C-alpha positions in Angstrom: 78.5 105.0 90.7 81.6 102.9 90.6 85.1 104.3 90.1 85.1 102.7 86.6 81.8 104.3 85.7 82.9 107.6 87.1 86.1 107.4 85.1 84.2 106.7 81.9 81.9 109.7 82.5 84.9 111.9 83.2 86.7 110.7 80.0 83.6 111.4 78.0 83.4 114.9 79.5 87.1 115.5 78.7 86.8 114.1 75.2 83.7 116.1 74.4 85.8 119.2 75.0 89.0 118.0 73.3 91.0 118.4 76.4 92.9 115.1 76.2 95.6 116.9 74.3 96.5 118.8 77.5 96.3 115.8 79.8 99.9 114.6 79.9 100.8 112.7 83.0 103.0 115.6 84.2 100.2 118.1 83.7 97.7 115.9 85.5 100.0 115.4 88.5 100.6 119.2 88.7 96.9 119.8 88.5 96.1 117.3 91.2 98.6 119.1 93.5 97.0 122.5 92.7 93.6 121.1 93.6 95.0 119.6 96.8 96.4 123.0 97.6 92.9 124.5 97.1 91.5 121.9 99.5 94.2 122.9 102.0 93.4 126.5 101.5 90.0 125.9 103.0 91.8 125.4 106.4 94.1 128.4 106.2 94.0 130.6 109.3 91.1 128.5 110.8 90.9 126.9 114.2 90.3 123.2 114.6 86.7 124.1 115.6 86.2 126.2 112.4 87.6 123.4 110.3 85.3 120.9 111.9 82.4 123.1 110.9 83.3 122.5 107.3 81.3 119.3 107.6 78.1 121.2 108.4 75.7 121.8 105.5 76.7 125.2 104.4 78.5 127.1 101.7 81.8 126.0 103.3 80.7 122.4 103.1 79.9 122.8 99.4 83.4 124.3 98.9 84.9 121.3 100.7 82.8 118.9 98.6 83.9 120.6 95.4 87.6 120.6 96.2 87.4 116.9 97.2 85.7 116.1 93.9 88.3 118.0 92.0 91.1 116.0 93.7 89.3 112.7 93.0 88.7 113.6 89.3 92.3 114.4 88.7 93.4 111.3 90.5 91.1 109.2 88.2 92.6 110.9 85.2 96.1 110.1 86.4 95.2 106.5 87.1 93.7 106.2 83.7 96.7 107.7 82.0 99.1 105.5 83.9 97.1 102.3 83.6 96.5 102.0 87.4 93.5 100.1 88.7 92.9 102.3 91.7 90.7 99.8 93.6 93.4 97.1 93.3 96.2 99.6 94.1 94.3 100.7 97.2 93.7 97.1 98.4 97.4 96.3 97.9 98.4 99.4 99.7 96.2 98.5 102.7 97.9 95.1 102.9 101.4 96.9 102.8 100.3 99.3 105.4 99.0 96.5 107.6 102.4 94.9 107.5 104.2 98.2 108.2 101.8 99.2 111.0 100.8 96.1 113.0 98.1 96.8 115.5 100.1 95.7 118.4 102.8 98.2 117.7 100.9 101.1 116.1 97.6 101.2 118.1 97.1 104.8 119.2 100.6 105.9 118.0 101.4 108.6 115.5 104.9 107.3 114.9 106.1 106.3 111.5 106.6 102.6 110.9 110.4 103.0 111.0 110.0 104.4 114.6 107.5 102.0 116.1 110.2 100.0 117.9 111.8 103.0 119.6 
């Protein structure tokens, strides 16, 4: 399913429940961050090995999948509300990041673009 088709299904789901009235841009951004925090919570107090096991097919993997989906769905609602074409925005951001992080300077480095010459 494309992002556009997924967005349309999500908007239909929302509209069937008369929830658009609650979906101000501010409320959607807050909700996205709350869902991102729930995603982060899956890692709380866990070792790297335990976190890596979230990718195994298990109840933990289902929780990870659900939280990722929640983040994506809120992001789609934000983009719809703000008139952002996410596919185009992502392509444009990759170009910008390519300019800020040229391979020759950033390969294998964790440094921010402003520190690559240090």
